[in-house]
C-alpha positions in Angstrom: 67.1 92.5 94.7 65.9 94.0 98.0 67.7 97.4 98.6 68.9 97.5 102.1 70.9 99.7 104.5 71.9 99.2 107.9 72.7 101.3 110.9 75.6 100.1 113.2 74.3 99.1 116.4 76.9 97.1 118.3 76.7 97.1 122.2 79.9 95.2 123.3 81.4 95.5 126.6 85.1 96.0 126.8 88.0 95.8 129.5 86.7 97.6 132.6 82.8 96.9 131.7 83.0 99.8 129.5 80.1 99.6 127.0 80.5 100.8 123.6 76.9 101.9 122.4 77.1 102.9 118.7 73.5 104.1 118.7 74.7 106.5 121.4 77.9 107.4 120.0 76.4 108.3 116.5 73.6 110.4 118.5 71.1 108.2 116.5 69.0 108.1 119.9 68.2 111.6 119.4 68.5 112.0 115.8 66.8 108.8 114.6 64.1 110.6 112.7 66.3 112.4 110.5 68.5 109.3 109.8 65.3 107.3 108.9 64.2 110.1 106.6 67.6 109.8 104.8 67.2 106.2 104.5 63.6 106.5 103.0 65.0 108.9 100.6 67.3 106.4 99.1 64.5 104.6 97.9 65.3 101.4 99.9 63.0 98.5 100.5 64.3 97.3 103.9 66.6 98.5 106.9 68.5 96.4 109.3 67.7 97.9 112.6 69.0 97.0 116.1 67.3 96.9 119.3 69.5 97.9 122.2 68.6 95.0 124.6 70.6 96.5 127.5 68.4 99.6 127.4 65.1 97.7 126.7 65.5 95.3 129.7 67.4 97.3 132.3 66.3 94.6 134.9 65.3 90.9 134.4 61.9 90.8 133.2 61.2 94.8 133.2 61.0 96.2 129.8 61.0 99.8 128.7 59.9 100.2 125.2 59.6 104.0 124.9 62.4 104.6 122.5 61.9 101.5 120.5 58.1 102.5 120.0 58.9 105.9 118.5 61.7 104.6 116.1 59.4 101.8 114.8 56.5 104.0 114.6 58.4 106.2 112.3 59.8 103.2 110.3 56.2 101.9 109.6 54.9 105.3 108.8 57.6 105.7 106.1 56.8 102.1 104.8 60.0 100.7 105.3 60.4 97.1 106.4 62.8 96.7 109.4 65.0 93.5 109.7 65.0 93.8 113.5 68.5 93.0 114.9 67.6 91.7 118.4 71.2 91.0 119.7 74.2 92.8 118.5 77.6 92.0 120.5 76.0 92.7 123.9 73.7 91.3 126.8 72.1 93.4 129.4 74.1 94.7 132.3 72.4 92.5 134.8 73.6 89.3 132.7 77.2 90.3 132.9 78.1 89.1 136.4 76.9 85.8 135.5 79.0 85.8 132.5 77.0 87.3 129.6 77.0 85.2 126.5 78.8 82.5 128.8 75.8 82.3 131.2 73.9 79.3 131.4 70.8 81.5 131.5 71.7 83.5 128.3 69.6 81.6 126.0 66.4 81.4 128.0 66.7 85.2 128.8 67.1 86.0 125.0 64.1 83.9 124.2 62.0 85.8 126.8 63.1 89.2 125.3 62.4 87.9 121.8 58.9 86.8 122.8 58.3 90.2 124.5 59.3 92.0 121.3 57.2 89.8 118.9 54.1 90.3 121.1 54.5 94.0 121.3 55.3 94.5 117.6 53.3 92.1 115.6 54.1 94.2 112.3 57.8 93.2 112.3 58.1 90.2 110.1 61.9 90.1 109.5 64.2 89.1 112.5 68.0 88.6 113.0 68.1 86.7 116.3 71.7 87.2 117.0 74.1 89.2 114.8 77.3 87.4 113.8 77.4 84.7 116.3 80.9 83.5 115.3 82.5 86.9 115.7 80.6 87.2 119.1 82.1 83.8 120.2 85.5 84.7 119.0 86.0 88.2 120.6 84.1 87.1 123.9 85.4 83.4 124.3 88.6 83.1 122.2 90.6 86.4 122.1 89.2 87.8 125.3 88.6 91.1 123.7 85.0 91.6 124.8 83.1 90.5 128.0 83.5 88.0 129.5 87.0 88.4 128.5 87.8 84.5 128.2 90.2 82.6 126.0 88.8 79.2 126.9 85.1 79.7 125.9 84.7 79.7 122.5 82.7 76.3 122.3 80.7 77.2 125.3 79.5 80.5 123.8 78.8 79.0 120.3 76.4 76.5 122.3 74.7 79.2 124.1 74.2 81.4 120.9 73.1 78.4 119.2 70.7 77.6 121.8 69.6 81.2 122.0 68.8 81.2 118.3 66.8 78.2 118.5 64.7 79.1 121.4 64.2 82.5 120.2 63.1 81.6 116.7 60.4 79.4 118.3 59.2 81.9 120.6 58.8 84.3 117.9 57.0 82.0 115.5 54.6 80.9 118.1 53.4 84.5 118.2 53.9 85.6 114.7 53.4 82.9 112.0 54.6 85.4 109.2 58.1 85.7 110.9 61.1 85.4 108.6 64.5 84.9 110.3 67.5 86.2 108.6 70.8 84.7 110.2 73.8 86.7 109.5 77.5 85.7 110.0 80.9 86.3 109.0 81.4 85.3 105.2 85.1 84.6 105.4 87.9 82.4 104.1 91.3 81.6 105.4 94.0 80.6 102.8 97.2 78.8 103.7 100.2 80.7 102.3 102.5 77.8 103.0 101.9 74.2 104.1 102.7 74.9 107.7 99.4 76.9 108.0 97.1 74.4 106.2 95.8 72.8 109.4 95.0 76.3 111.2 93.3 77.6 108.1 91.2 74.5 107.9 90.2 74.8 111.5 89.3 78.3 111.0 87.4 77.6 107.8 85.3 75.0 109.6 84.8 77.3 112.6 82.7 79.8 110.7 79.9 77.1 110.1 79.6 76.0 113.6 76.6 78.1 114.6 74.8 78.0 111.3 75.1 74.1 111.1 73.5 73.8 114.5 70.6 76.2 113.7 69.9 75.7 110.1 66.4 74.4 110.9 65.7 77.7 112.7 66.4 80.3 110.0 65.1 81.0 106.5 67.6 83.3 104.8 71.3 83.2 104.9 73.0 86.6 105.7 76.7 87.0 104.4 78.6 89.8 105.9 81.6 90.3 103.4 84.4 92.8 103.7 87.8 93.6 102.0 89.3 91.9 105.2 87.0 88.8 105.1 89.8 86.7 103.2 93.3 86.4 104.7 96.4 84.5 103.4 98.3 83.2 106.5 101.9 82.8 106.2 105.0 83.2 108.2 105.6 86.8 106.7 103.0 89.6 107.1 99.4 88.3 106.6 97.8 89.3 103.1 94.3 90.6 103.4 92.0 91.1 100.5 89.7 89.2 98.1 91.1 86.0 96.6 87.8 84.2 95.8 85.6 87.4 96.4 81.9 87.4 97.3 81.0 85.6 94.1 83.2 82.7 94.9 82.5 82.4 98.6 78.8 82.9 98.2 78.7 80.0 95.9 80.5 77.8 98.6 77.9 78.8 101.4 75.0 78.1 99.1 76.4 74.7 98.2 76.4 74.0 101.9 72.9 75.3 102.9 71.0 75.6 99.8 68.9 78.6 101.2 68.3 81.8 99.8 70.9 84.4 100.9 71.5 88.3 101.1 74.5 90.3 101.5 73.9 91.5 104.9 76.7 93.7 105.4 79.3 95.2 103.4 81.5 98.4 103.1 85.1 99.4 102.5 87.7 101.7 104.1 89.4 104.2 102.1 88.6 107.1 99.8 85.2 107.7 98.4 86.4 106.4 95.1 87.5 103.3 96.6 84.3 102.7 98.5 82.6 103.3 95.3 84.8 100.7 93.5 84.0 98.2 96.2 80.3 98.9 96.0 80.1 98.2 92.4 82.3 95.1 92.6 80.2 93.5 95.1 77.0 94.6 93.3 78.2 92.8 90.1 78.8 89.7 92.2 75.4 89.5 93.6 73.9 90.3 89.9 76.1 87.5 88.7 75.0 84.9 91.3 71.4 85.9 90.7 72.0 85.4 86.8 73.3 81.7 87.4 70.2 80.9 89.5 71.9 81.3 93.0 69.3 83.3 95.1 71.0 86.6 96.3 67.9 88.3 97.4 69.3 91.5 98.8 72.1 93.9 98.9 73.0 95.8 102.2 75.3 98.7 102.4 76.3 98.7 106.2 76.2 101.6 107.5 73.9 104.2 106.3 75.9 106.9 108.5 79.4 106.7 109.7 80.3 104.6 112.6 82.1 106.4 115.5 85.2 104.8 116.7 83.9 101.2 115.9 86.5 98.7 117.1 89.2 101.1 117.9 91.0 102.4 121.0 91.3 106.1 119.7 91.3 108.6 122.7 88.9 111.0 121.1 85.8 109.9 119.2 86.1 110.3 115.2 84.2 108.7 112.2 85.4 105.3 110.7 84.6 106.6 107.2 82.4 103.8 105.8 78.8 105.4 105.6 76.6 106.5 102.7 76.7 109.7 104.9 79.8 111.1 106.6 79.8 112.4 110.1 81.3 115.9 110.6 81.1 117.3 114.4 79.9 121.0 114.5 80.8 123.4 117.1 77.9 122.3 119.4 79.1 118.7 119.5 76.5 117.4 117.2 77.5 114.9 114.4 75.9 116.3 111.2 75.3 113.9 108.4 76.8 114.9 105.1 76.0 113.1 101.9 78.7 111.6 100.0 78.9 110.3 96.5 78.2 107.0 97.6 74.5 108.1 98.0 74.3 108.9 94.3 75.8 105.6 93.2 73.4 103.6 95.6 70.5 105.4 94.2 71.6 104.6 90.8 71.7 100.7 91.8 68.2 101.0 93.3 66.9 102.5 90.0 68.5 100.0 87.9 67.2 97.2 89.8 63.5 98.8 89.8 63.6 99.6 86.1 65.3 96.5 84.7 65.7 92.9 85.1 68.8 91.5 86.8 72.0 92.3 84.9 74.0 89.3 83.4 77.6 88.5 84.5 79.9 91.5 83.8 82.7 91.0 86.2 85.8 89.3 85.7 85.7 85.4 86.3 86.3 84.9 89.9 88.1 81.8 91.1 85.6 79.3 93.0 87.0 78.0 96.1 87.4 74.2 96.7 84.2 72.6 98.1 84.3 71.7 101.7 82.4 68.8 103.5 78.8 69.8 103.7 76.7 69.8 107.0 75.1 66.6 107.9 72.1 66.1 105.4 69.5 65.8 108.2 70.3 69.5 109.2 70.2 71.0 105.8 66.9 72.7 104.6 66.7 73.5 100.8 64.6 75.6 98.6 63.9 75.0 95.1 63.3 78.7 94.1 63.4 82.2 95.0 60.3 83.3 97.0 58.2 85.5 94.7 57.2 87.5 97.6 58.7 88.5 101.0 57.2 85.4 102.6 59.0 82.7 105.1 60.9 80.0 103.1 59.7 76.5 103.3 62.0 73.8 103.8 62.2 71.0 101.0 60.6 67.7 101.4 62.5 65.4 103.9 64.3 68.1 105.4 62.1 69.3 108.3 59.1 71.4 109.0 58.3 74.7 107.3 59.2 77.6 109.5 55.6 78.3 110.5 55.1 74.9 111.7 58.1 74.8 114.3 56.5 73.7 117.8 57.3 76.6 120.3 59.5 76.0 123.2 58.9 79.4 124.6 55.3 80.7 124.6 54.3 84.3 124.1 54.6 85.0 127.9 57.8 83.1 128.0 56.3 80.6 130.6 59.2 78.1 130.1 62.0 80.8 130.7 64.0 80.4 133.7 66.0 83.5 133.8 67.5 84.4 137.2 66.4 86.9 139.8 62.9 87.3 138.4 59.7 85.6 137.7 58.6 85.2 134.3 57.1 88.8 133.3 53.7 89.2 131.8 53.9 90.0 128.1 53.5 93.6 127.3 50.5 95.2 125.7 50.5 95.0 122.0 51.2 98.2 120.1 50.7 97.6 116.5 
């Protein structure tokens, strides 16, 4: 399995147009070099790495790549492969008045940005177009928690996000034929605790597939984001949260639907270090068991490398949400110092075991397998017959569409078909790598 870590890089906009920038809160913009050296010291293969679109494109078509240049230069010099996360819960400020993710201009604006990035950084091979589109649509268009704070726009935002993934993947592939798209989203299941909740749970369980179903021809690897709260039992009493089917059972369900290789794209757990180590070991065993059974779980990602700061909370003062391999302790100068936890040793042991031995057989207790759900339409499902031997794009099986490298671009390297507002289509930046 690929050994992967990620750095939390969410950029949502809360009530009052208050943007939460996790790379700023964790001071990663300043201390990215030491963070990346810590990641390298783990012995990882890859790192999920977010690009701050709101900073990179401060005005429509005007790009500032200075910080990204430095970070990616160091990543490549350290010989780590980034899985670049282009959009992570936020759009640029200039798109907010038009609705942000609900804007009719969103998809073309995203594709133009994706093309600019691919042209400037040809050494980047792995991309996540939009992190967790289902969660984005829920929080922005169903609960009203994030901008544009609507409760009637879930379907609209899903449509926009799906179109953005489609146009952006075409734009990237038209520039970089080696591009591999890893599309991640929530790996979840809603259980009906009594019959009165069966209809609600069925709707939620179908909802999680909407964007994946619409974009299945555009991505190569399915990224599952699985946490202790990813399963919920709905009932008239207090909801019960915690694994029922577990990662093993849910991954089998997702694989049955899409027949594409997967990675565990995000996981962590709250609680004590011991509880987090237990969660790490349980999810690792599930990944190993899936591979043992011939279900391609290509990689394991602990998310995050360093603690998040106030992620998803309303605490008045910044404090760590303990989840990282490295904890955050603020010193007297206000600097968040990274301190190694025992999870680092356990993660290194996992890396060594993968490097020195074949994939382990099933060692976890038998997990229940969830009931099968209707598959997506057959014409929209691409399949693979084996785990790729190298880190190469995964071809679609016969009769299910073209291989990733042969998709005809809708947006060229210069974004000539883009129609983002307020600005003429920009020229592509000079290639750096």
